[in-house]
N, C-alpha and C positions, 0 to 999 in steps of 0.2 A: 379439338376433339368434339365430335358431334353425337355419335350414338354407337352402341355396341349391340350388334345382332348376333344370331348364331348360338347364343347361350341365354337361357331364360332363368335358370335356377341352379345353384351349385351347393346348397346346404345352408343351414341356419334357419331363422324363422321368417315367415312371410307376414306382412302387415297390410291391413286395409286402412285407407285414410278415413277420418271421421265422417265424411259425407258418404262413404261406402262405394264411391265410383272408381277409385284407383287402387291398384295393388302395388306395394313396394316389395321387390324381390332382390335378394343379394346375389350378385353375379361375381364370384371371385372376391376381389377387394373393392368392387364398386357396387352401387345400388341402381337398379333399373326400376323405372316407374311406368306401370302399364295403366293407361286411361281406358277403362272398359266401356265408357259411354261414347267417347269420340273415336275409339279404336286407334289410339296412337300409343307409342312407347318412346321413352327417352331415358338416357343414362345420365345420372347426376355427375357434374364435372369435378369429381374429386376421387382420390385413391387413398386407401388405407395401406398400412405397412404390410399386413398379411391378410389372408382370407377372412371375411366377416363371419363372426360366430353368433352374435346376437344383435337385435335391433329393437328399439322402442320408440314410439311416437307419442308426443304429448296429446292430451285429450282435445285441445283446440287445433291440432294438426300443424302447428308451426315449427316445433322443435323435434328434430330427429336425433337420437343418440345411437351410434353404431359402435360396436366393440369387436375387435379382432381376436384371433386365437391367443394372443399374448396378454390380453387385457388392456390394450391401448384403445382409447375411445376418442371419437370425434363428436362434437356438438354442432349440429347443422341447422341453419334456418332453411326450412324446406321450400317455402314460397319464393325466397330470393336465391336459393341454392348457394349459400355462402357458408363456409366453415367458420364457426364463431370461436371454438376453443378446442384445444387438445388436452387429453387427460390420460394418465396411466393408472389403472386400477390395480396393477401389479399382481394379477392373477386371473386365470380364466373364469369368465362369468358364464354360468349355465342358463341364467334367466335374468331379465331386467324388465321392470314394469313401472309405469307412471301411475300415481294414485288418481282416482277419478276426478278429484278436484284440481289436479295438476300441481299441487304444492310440493309433493315429495316424489322421489322414485326409489324403488328398492332394487338392489343388485346383489346377486349371490356371490359369495367369495369362499369357495371350498365348503366348510361346515357352517359358516356364519352368513348372515344377511346384513348388508350395510344399507342404512336409510340415509339418503342425501336430500338436502333441500333442492328442489328443482330451480333452474335458472329462471329469472324474470319475476319472481315473487318477492324477493328481498333485494335491497340495494347493497349488494356485497361486491367487494373487489374481485373475489374469486367466483366464477360461475357455479362451481359445485361446493357445497358446504356439508360436511358430514354431520348428521343429526344424532344418530346413535347406531350401535351395532347390536344385532339380535343374536345371541349365542344359545347353545343348548343341544344342537344335533350332534350325533356321533359319527356321521358320515356325510358325504357331499350332498348339498342341497340341490334338488333337481329343478324345483320350480317355486314361484312365489306369486300370490294373487291377493288383490286388495278387496276389502269389503265395500259395498256400494256407498257407505257414508265416509269412506277414506280414513276411518279411525283405526281399523284393525287390518292386519294382513295375516295370511295363512301360508306356511311353507311346507313343502313336501320334500322328502329326503330319501336317500338310499338306505338309511337305517330303518326303513319300513314304518316310520311314524310321520305324523303331521304335527305342526305346532302353531299355536295362535299367539300373536303379539299385538301390541297396540303402539301407536305413535302419539296418542293423546295422553299427556302426562298429568292431566287433571283428574283422570279416573283413579279413585283411591284404592290402594291395596290390590292392584291388578296382578294376578299371577298367570304366567303364560301356561295355557293348557296343552297337554300332549295327547294326541289321538293315535292309539296303537291298536293293532289288530290285523293288519295286512300281513301276507306271507311272502311278498316279493316287494322290490323297491317301488316307491310310489311315483307315478308319472306326473300327476297333477291333482290339485285339490282346490275347491272353490266354495265361496259363500253363495247361498241362494239370494234372490233379490230382496226378500223380506228379512234376511239374516237369521231365520229360524232354523235353517238346515245347512249342513255342509255335505258336499259330495266329494268323494276321493276315488281315483282310479289307479290301480296298481298294474304292474307289467304283466302279471299272470292272468289278467283278464277279469278282475273283480271290481265291482263298483259298489262302494259302501255309502249308505246314507246315515248321517250323524245328526242327533238332535240334542239340544241342551235342556235336559230335564232330570228329574229324579228317577230312580229305579221303579218306584211305586207308580209314578205317573205313566211311565213307559208301559208297564204291565197292568195298568188300570187297577192298582191295588191301593187300598186306603191306608195301609200300615206304613208309617214313615220311618220306623225303626227296624233294623235288621239284627236278629240275634244269631250269633255264631259261637261255636265252641273253639277254644284255643287248644294247645297241645295237652294241657293238663286236664282238659274236660270241663274247665270253668266257662260259664256263659259270659260272652263279651257283647255289649250292646254297641252297635255302630249306628251313627246318625246317617240317614239316607240323604246325601248331599246332591245339590244340582250340579251336574257336570255333563260334558259332551259324551254321549253314549251312542253305540251303533244301534240304529233303529231297524235297518234292513240291509241284507247282503244280497247283491245281484251278481250274476256271472254271465259273461258273454259266450260261454261254452265254446271257446276257440281252443281246442286241444292242441298243444305244442306250438300254437301261433301266439307270439307275444304282442302286447300292445306297445306301439312305439310313440304315439302322440295322442293327446286328448284335449279338447277344448269345451267350454261351457258357455251357452248363451242364456244369461239369467232371465231376460225378459220373457222368453217362451219356455224356460226350463228344458232346454235341449242340450244333450251331451253328444258331441261328435268325436268319434274314436277312430284312429288310423292304426292298422295292424301291419305286422312285418311282411305279410304276403301280398300287400298292395290293395287290400280290401278296406273300405271304410264303412262305418255304420252310424246312423243317427238314432238316438234313443231319447224318449221323453221320460223325465223323472218327475215326481217320485214313483210313478206307477211302473217304470221300466218297460215302456212299450217300444218295440222296434218299429221305427217309422220307415226305415229305408236302409238297405245295404247294397253296395256296388263295388265291383272290382275295377279299379282305374289304372293299375300298373302291375308289372310283373315283379317289381322290387318293393322294398319297404317304403312306407309313407313317412317322410321326415318332419313335415310340418303341416299344421292345420290352422286356418284362420277363418273367423266368421265376421261378416261385415256388420255395420251398425244396425241394419234392419233385420238381420238374421236370415235374409233370403239367399245370399250367396256364400258359398264355402270355397276357400282357396286351399289347394293341396300342392305340396312340393315333394318330388322324389329325386334326391340328389344323384342316385346311382345311374339313372337314365337321363337326368337333366330335364325332368318334366315339370311344367307348371300348369295346373288346371284350376279353372274357376267354374263351379257347378251350381246351378240354381236347383235346389232340391225339390221345390214344390212342383215345378213344371218338368223336372228331370231333363234338363238340357244343359249343354256346355255354353258358358258365356265366353270362355277363353280356353283354348287347348293348344299349348305350344310345347315343342320339344326341340332341343338343339341337336347337333351332331354328336354321336356317341364317342367318336375319337377325333383325331385331327381333321381340320378342313384343309384339303389339298389344293383346291383351285377355286378361283372366283372370276366371275365375268359380269360386266354391265350390259344391260339391254341398250339399244341404240338411242332411246329417249332418256336414259339415265334413271328411269323410275323403278326398274326392277334389278335385282342382283341374284345371280345363280351361284350356288356353292356345291361342290362335290367333296365328299368326305371318305375317310377310310372305312366307314360303316356301310359303304355301298349305296348310300342315299344321295339323291340330288334334290336340293331344296331351293325354292325360289322365294325371295324376300321382297317386300315392298319397302323401298328406301324411305318413303315419306312416313309410313306408319310404324315401320320397324318390325312388322309381323311376317311370319312365313305363311304364304297362302296356298302353297302346294308342295307336296313331297312325292318324289318318284322313287320307288324302291325296287325297280326291276333288276338292277345290277346285282350280281351274286358275289362281287368282290369290290375292293376299294376303287373309288372313282378318282382318276388321276388328272383329268382335264375336263372343263366345261366351257362351252362357247355358244354365244347367241348368234343367230344369223343376222346379218346387218339389217335386212328388212323382213318384215313378217314376224309372226309370233312362233318362232321355232328355236328350240334349244337342243344342242348336241352335247353328248358326254362320251368320254372314252374311259374304259375301265380295264383293270388287270384280269377281268374274267374273259377277255378276248372278244368283246363286242364294243361297237360304237353305236349308240342309240340316239334317235331323233325324237324329241317330244313336242307335241302340239300344245301350245299354251292357251289355246282357245277352248279346246275340249278336254284338256288335261289327260292326254293319252300318249302312249309310246307307239308312233305310227310307222317307224322304220327301225330295223335292226341290221346293222352292217357287220359282217363277219369276214374272216380271212379263210382261204382254202385249208390251211393248217393252223392248229391252235397256237396263238401267240398272245403276248401281254402288251396292251397298248399303254403308252406312257405320255403321249402328247397328241395334240389335236389342232387342226386349223380348218376354217370354213372360208371359202372365197366370198368376196363381197356380194356376188349375185345370189349366193345361197344355193347354187346348183351343185357345187362340188365340195366334198368333204375329204380331208386327208388325215391319216393318223400314223404316228411313228411307233415302232415296236422296241421292246427291250431286248428280246432274245435273238431275232433274226436280222436285226439292223436294217430293216426295209421300211419304206413308206408306202402305205396302201392308199389308193385314190378311188373313191366311189362316186357314183352319180346319185344325188338325193332323189331325183324323180323316179328312177327305175329301181334303185337299190342295188344295182349291179357293180361289180368290181371292174373299174376301167383300166387300171394300170398299177404295176408294182415298181416303185423306184428303188433300185439297188445301187450300192456304191459306197455307203458308209461302212466302216469296219468296227463300229462301237454302237452301243445303245443310243437311240435318238432321244435327246433330252427335251427338245423344244421345236415347234414349227410355227411359222407365221406367213400369211399371205400379204402381198403388197396391196396397198389401197386400190390400185387399178385392177388387181386380180390376175395379172399376167405372170407374176413371178412368185414362187414359193421358196422360202428360205428355211433350212433345217440346221439345227445345232446338234452336235453329237459328241460322245466321249472319246472319239478318235482324233481329238485336237483340231477339228475342222468344222466350219460351217459351209454349207453348199447352197447355191441358188439354182433352182430348177425352172426351166421354161416348160410348164405343163401343157399349155394349149398350142404352142408353136410346133412346126414340123421338125425343126432342127433338133429339138430336145437338148439344147445346149446347156451344159452344166459348168458352173464356175465354182472352184474350190477356194475357200478363204481359210488359209492355214493360221492356226494360233499356236501359242507356246504351251497351252494346257487344255484340259477338257472344257468344252463349251457347255454351259449349264442353261443358258437362256438366250433367246434371240428376240428382237423386236424391230418392226418396221416403223420408220418415221412417217407421219401422216402424209407427207408429200410424195412418198414412195421412192425417193432418190437416195436414201441412206438407211443403213441398218446398224443396230447396236448389238453386240454380242458380249455376254458376261462369261468369264472363264473361272476355273477353280483357283487360280492364283490371285483372285480379287481384282482383276482388271476388267474394265469395260472398254471395248474397242469399237470405234465408229468407222464403218466402211462406206466408200462410195460405190454404188451398185454398177454404174456405167463403166467405170475404169477398174473396178475391183482393187482399189487402193485404200490404204488406211488414211483416214482424215485426221483422227486424233485418238488418244487413249486417256482413260482416267484410272489412276492408281487408287482404287477404292479400299484396299486392304486395311489401311489405318483408320478409315472412316467407319467401316461397318463393324470392326472388331470391338469386343467389349464384353465384360461379364465373366466372372470366374465361377465355375460350378463347384458344388459341395465337395466332390472327390478329386478335383484337379490338384495335381502335384506341382503345377507351375502357376505363375501369376497370370493375370488376365492378358497382359501384353504378349506373353510367350505361348499362350494356348494354341494348340494346333487347329482346333475346329472353329467353325463359324467365322471364317475370314473371307467369305466370297458371297456374291449375289446369286440367289437361285431363282429370282424372278425380277424382270425389269419391264418397264412400260413407259412409253412417251406420253406427255400431256397432249391435250386435244389440239393445241396449236404447234406442237413439235419443238417448243423452245426449251423444255426441260425434260429430264428423265428421272424416274423414281425407281429405286432398287431396294429389295429386301432380301434377307438371308437368315441363316440359323443363328441370329444374334438378337439382342434386345433393341437394335437400332434400325431405322428405315431412313435412307438418305435420298435427298433430291439434289440433282446436279443441273447446272446450266449447260446446255449442249454446245453452244458456240465457244464459251471460254473454258469449259471443262472444270469449272469451280463448283465446290460444294456450297449449295445455297442454304439448306436447312437439314438438321438431323432430328428425327423424332425418336423418343424412347417410348416403346409400345407399352411397357409395364414397369411399375416400380414395386411390384408385389414380391415380398421376400419369401412367400410360400412357393414361388417358382425358382427353378435353378437358373443361374446365370444372370440374375438382375443386380448382383453386387459386384463392385470392382475389387474390393478387398474382403476377405473372409475374417471373421472375428476369431482371434487366436484363443479366446477364453473357452470356446466350444471345442477346441481341438485336443484330442487325447492320443496316446500311442495306438489306440485301436480304431481311430477314425473320428469323425465329427459327432458330437453329442446331438446335433440337430437332426441327424438321421435316425436317432432312436425314437420309437413310437411310445409316447406316454399315454395316448388316448386309444380307445378301441382295444384295451387289453381284456375286456370281457370275453369269455370263451364263446358266447353265442355270436359275437360279432366276427369271430375268426372262422366259424364253421363254413365250409365251402359246400353248398348244396347243389353244385352244378352237375354232379353225377348222381343218378338215381341209386338209392340204397346206401349212400355213404352216411355214416353216423358222426364220425369225428371230424371229417374234413381236413383241410390243410392247416396244420397248426403253425406253419412257418409263413403264413401270409403276411406280407409287408406292403405298406403303401409306398409307391415310388413317387418321387417329386417330378412333376412335369417341368419341361425346360422352356424358358422364354424364347420364342422364335416366331418367325413369320414365314409361312409357306408360299404365299402368293400375294401380289399387290397389283391393283388395277386403278387407272384413272377414269373418272366418269366422262362420258362423251360431252357433257355440258361444260366440263372444265372447272366446275365449282367444288368438286369433292373427289376424294379417293378412298378406296377401301383396301384393307389388308386382312388376310386370314391369319390370325395369330393363335397362340395357345389359349388365350382368354376367350376367343370367339372372333366374330367378324367385326373389325373396328372401322368406323367411318369417320373420316376427318373432313370437315367442310368449312367453307368460307362464310357460310350464312350463320349469323348469330341465332342460336336456338331460342333463348329465353326472350320473350317480348316484354320490355319494360313498359308499364302503364303509369305515366306520371300522375294521372288523376286518381290512382289507387291511394295516394297519400293524402288526398283532400278529405277532411272530415265533414265539412259543411257544404254538401251538395244538396241544395233544395231548389224547388221551382223558382223561388225568388232570386237566388244567386245566379241561376241560369239566365233569367231575363235581364238581370243587371249586367252580366257579361255581354249579352246581346246588345243592350242599349249602349254599352261602351265600345261597340263595334269589334269586340274580341270574338270573331265568328268561330274560329277553330275551337277555342276553349268552350264556348257555349254549346257547340255541337257535341263535343266529347262528353261534356257534363250531362247533356240531355240523353246521350246513349247510356250513361251510367245509371240515370234515373229510370230510363226505359218506359217513360209515360208517353203514349201515342200523341195526344193533342199537343203536348209541349214540344215534342220532337218535330211535329208538323209545322208548328209556328217558327221554330228556330231555322228549320231547313228552308222554308219559303222566304225567310227574312234575309237570307244571304244574297247580296247583290250579284248579278251574273259576272261582273268583272272580277269579283273576288273568288269565284269558283275554282279557278285553276290554282291559285295560291293555297287555298284551304285544302284542296285535294292533294297537293304535293306535300303539305306539312302533316297530313293526317297520320297518326301512329298506326302501324300495321295491325295492332291488336283490334282496331275498330273497323278494319276494311270489310270484314264479313258482315258486321251489323249494317254498315253504311250501304253496301251493295244490295243486301237483302231489302233494306228500307226503300232504296231507289226502285228496285224491281217491283215491289208491291205498290208503291206510290204512283208509279208510272201508269198503272192500270186504271186509276181513278182520277188522276189530276189532268187538267187541261194544258199544263205548262210543258209542251213537248220539247221545245228547243232547250229549255232549262235542264231537263233530265238528260238529254243527249250530251249536253256540255259536261255534266257531272260524270257520265259514263266514260266519255273520251278522256277527260282529265285524269280520272283514276287509273284507267288502263294505261295511259302514257306514263304516268308518274310511278306506278307500282307494278309495271308489266312483268319484270323478272320475278318478283316475289310471288305474284299470282300464278305465274307459269310453274314455278318450283313447287307450289303447294296446290296444284290444280285438283288433286284428289279431294282435298278439304273443301275447295270452293265450287265443286261440281254442281251442287244444287242451286247455288246462287247464279252461276253462269246460265243454267237452264232457265231460271226465272227471268233473268235479264233478256235472254234470247227471245223468250216468249213475249215479254213486254214490248221489246223493240219491234218484233214482227207484227204484233197486234196494232201498234201505232202506225206502222208503215201501211198495213192493209186498210186501216180506217181512212188514212189520208188518200190512199190510192182510190178506194171506192168513192170517197167524197169528190175527188177530182174527176173521176170517170163519169159519175152521174151528172155533174154540173158542167161537163165539157162544152156543150152547145150554148148553155147560158153564158158562160165565160166568153166564148167566141162572139156571141151576139153583143155582149156588153163592150168588148174590145172593138168590134167593127162599128158599133154606134159612136164610139169615141172618134174613130177615124172619119166617119161620115160627118160628124159635127165639126171636126177640124176642117174638112173640105168645104163645108157650107160657109164657115167663117171666112175661109180664104177667098171664095167666090164673092162674098158680100163685100169684102175689102176691095177687091178689084173693081 
């Protein structure tokens, strides 16, 4: 598994890494990491049992704790991407926070807060050790925050109070304080950086400032004693104690709009608040100055995060699957990504394998960069679900077919829709094929059972191919472009000679409905997948069956929540709805409405490998056996909603003027399935559009291990020692780690030319960028021309595939090298041109001298 595109945020909290350059976002039961400086994204290689509910990162950025909806947690080493420990907290956690010194972390558990000793600070057998439990709230705790000195923490709760606790047992007679005064449940509360103030935000839009002082000091009164009358009229003297009191009440004036999320940046005293209508505001406290408000979404903001410098704000909205990173000072987006709103129906690779196009039920066509994992263009011209997308084999053109009755062509250079193909009568298009030249586009319909053929150049309808008696499920052109094959629900696949005069049609009859067809890259064989779970291989010339694969037993699996029968006897999900040949035609990959994706060997018809796309128990159909303890006579207990029972969360505001909304709104469980699967033209990876998003599996190992990361003592002396011992590779890598120019220069020029090839071949891929940049810069000033050219050729030969696959990342280095090599070539050329006659004269002098010697000897 390599990466997960197509989904950027699904709920829970978003985190910034301590350096502030990367964002960690929960995607279902996985975690995606977006590097905002290098513009790349990757998905961490582990899965949780259910969707992630909370995450916390240790202050030094090495340990990540993720907790799912059931309270099961994983402890992860983020830099090595390894799961260190599993833990069950036995209850849903609403918040988890590491203390600033990294020694403890606080996790909420219903009305209580548990303080655990953080892993790595004590030599314990168990990674998590419970330190103590803070009790006192009467309702669920919503959030917890630490003081800057890590001695105290403040909790906010649904019982409309905040409480202050300490972890320092050396403080004598500490009594936990209760801060009450809010009229709705509290979203969050924080200490200021000097710990003299506390700020709390409640859901009704009020921000209170609390100060620890006496009543007299607050009101600038010198009297420290308060005289009150009791019921009998007697005077009672009360001592004015020091305690947390409300100094100021501020209101966001958001009538009927609730606050959903709030965060505080202590260094600049900024409060960032997200509202239920998609607006966020930045306020400066204690003066309560509005710095900035902006509407970023149509739905509520679920999470807010602030990076270490306070410049970037990250927002997540789960309803639309949006993730935004906003730089508030310059008012610009650092990152703006959104996945498909509903299922992804189709996927297609560009001819170089660098781009992926997806079409979804939301009518959008998105194009993703496979190297960075980001969507770089979205086309929303379609007014209904997009059923098929296809790249033209050459050129930057993308085609899409939709249920709205149009086939559209998009230009990926200018990002515009330059052609729209329609039929004489309104129809719904379900399949699409583009011939290899990119001149002809064909689309199959659902309701008239015809195939329409258009010219891309003119946009005119050239032909209508009739003959099928059922909806067209799939179309494919042969690699030569002479034959079109179509699969239909009328139990047949047909081959059409579109360009020939004879218009000969061959019907390939199957036992069941044909759901997908694919051409082998050599153009002599087609594969057809049918509803009974078979894949049939046909010879095109003879129209005979070569072999069949019984895939029913391979792809089936998974029992849904409401299934009355076991997984083996379930009726659905036992067929392939998408098939694709590998680039060399030796294997075939197939996916369907099940949790498995199968790869078969074409010649032997054997199953090579079976991938399970998700182990997420929040999805339907990932379990083979249901747990009988959840079953009652009224159905499964897992279908009951325990969360979201607040009336506000059920109100349906989709119709104007509705007050109450739909009181019977229920969340449905998505089903684990795969809609489309495609192999990359490079043959190194394949992509599947699944319920979780667009998954990419590749052969290239993503994480680059740096063996020199483990060395503590890298100093100029040790580098020169390694060089003296003729350990050239080690000394060069260590010099790159130190990054001191003179030292790097010395090491580089000390490597003998005969060792260059060996060092270049053994060079870890992590250092290629640095090495090539150094050679490019050094080439401009150094006289060693052949030495540099030897380095460049050795690196290109040894690491050619890696450099080609990551060419986006290495683009600036290639430009610098190209410039350097060209400059050297021009210098040598001009030198030779200017000295051409001098060289000729010297050479002729040599021959004349030789002749003279010869005559003298005679």
